[in-house]
C-alpha positions, 0 to 999 in steps of 0.5 A, spaced: 928 851 913 927 846 919 932 841 921 931 833 922 929 834 930 924 834 934 921 841 937 922 844 943 921 851 946 926 854 942 925 850 935 919 849 931 918 843 927 916 848 921 921 853 921 927 851 926 930 857 929 928 862 923 925 868 927 920 870 922 913 871 921 910 864 918 905 868 913 908 874 912 916 873 912 916 879 917 922 879 922 919 885 927 913 885 932 913 877 932 909 873 937 909 866 938 903 862 936 902 855 939 899 851 934 895 847 939 892 851 945 888 850 950 887 844 955 894 842 956 896 843 948 900 849 949 905 844 953 904 839 947 906 844 942 912 847 946 915 840 947 914 838 940 915 844 936 908 845 934 909 853 934 910 858 929 912 866 929 906 870 927 905 878 927 900 881 931 895 882 925 896 875 923 895 872 931 891 876 935 883 876 935 882 883 936 886 885 930 882 879 926 888 874 926 887 867 927 885 867 934 878 871 931 877 864 927 879 858 931 878 852 928 878 855 921 882 859 916 889 860 918 888 856 925 886 850 921 891 851 915 897 851 921 894 845 924 894 841 917 901 843 915 904 841 922 900 835 922 903 833 915 910 835 917 910 831 923 907 825 920 913 825 914 917 823 920 913 819 925 907 817 921 899 818 923 899 813 929 904 817 933 900 823 931 894 820 934 898 818 940 900 825 941 894 829 939 888 824 938 885 828 932 886 828 925 886 835 922 887 833 915 881 832 912 883 829 905 889 825 904 893 825 898 891 818 896 883 819 897 884 826 893 887 821 887 881 816 888 876 822 887 880 825 882 879 818 878 872 818 880 870 825 877 874 824 871 870 817 869 863 820 872 864 827 868 865 823 861 859 818 862 854 823 865 857 830 865 860 835 869 854 838 872 852 831 874 858 830 878 858 836 881 851 834 884 854 827 886 860 831 889 855 835 894 851 830 896 857 825 897 863 830 900 859 836 901 863 840 897 865 841 889 873 841 889 877 847 889 878 849 881 874 843 880 880 839 882 881 834 888 888 835 888 887 842 888 882 841 894 888 837 898 893 842 897 888 848 899 889 844 906 896 846 907 896 853 903 897 859 908 895 864 902 888 866 902 888 867 894 886 861 890 891 858 886 891 856 879 890 848 878 896 845 875 894 838 875 888 838 869 893 840 863 897 833 864 892 829 868 885 830 866 881 833 861 876 837 864 880 843 864 881 842 856 873 842 856 873 849 859 878 852 854 874 849 848 867 852 851 871 859 851 873 858 844 866 859 842 865 865 846 
């Protein structure tokens, strides 16, 4: 994948010089997608390697690609992935100097805190009470009932929902669900 180097017109922070669609892996019919575009951001994307190759179907608005849904779906996921990759080396402060906006809605530490909060509240008051609390406080119920899955979903290119791998070892809520199905 990508080497330790700041990007350029010919090098992507996410894929290096690998010329294949970031989503499908295809190597033909590719278009360069600047992850940040508009208001001088294409230049920032070129300078820092904030771009990926995409097929026309994944890219173009007229074909239902990410430009048909700006700020959502694949467009937002690519922004989150790019930010996380940049921050691994340079940190959040440097990121904010370049783009001035945080695209990662839920940081890992916050996800872990919410996970602990969920376990404690669910044990005390029940799952439904926590779901009501989560909607009121955070505006969402976490994917798979797991805040760590919610954190990881920000960086998932696939449109498919993933199976939680956190609950079996770290939490009790999946075991509760399994017990409910035994009686079924």
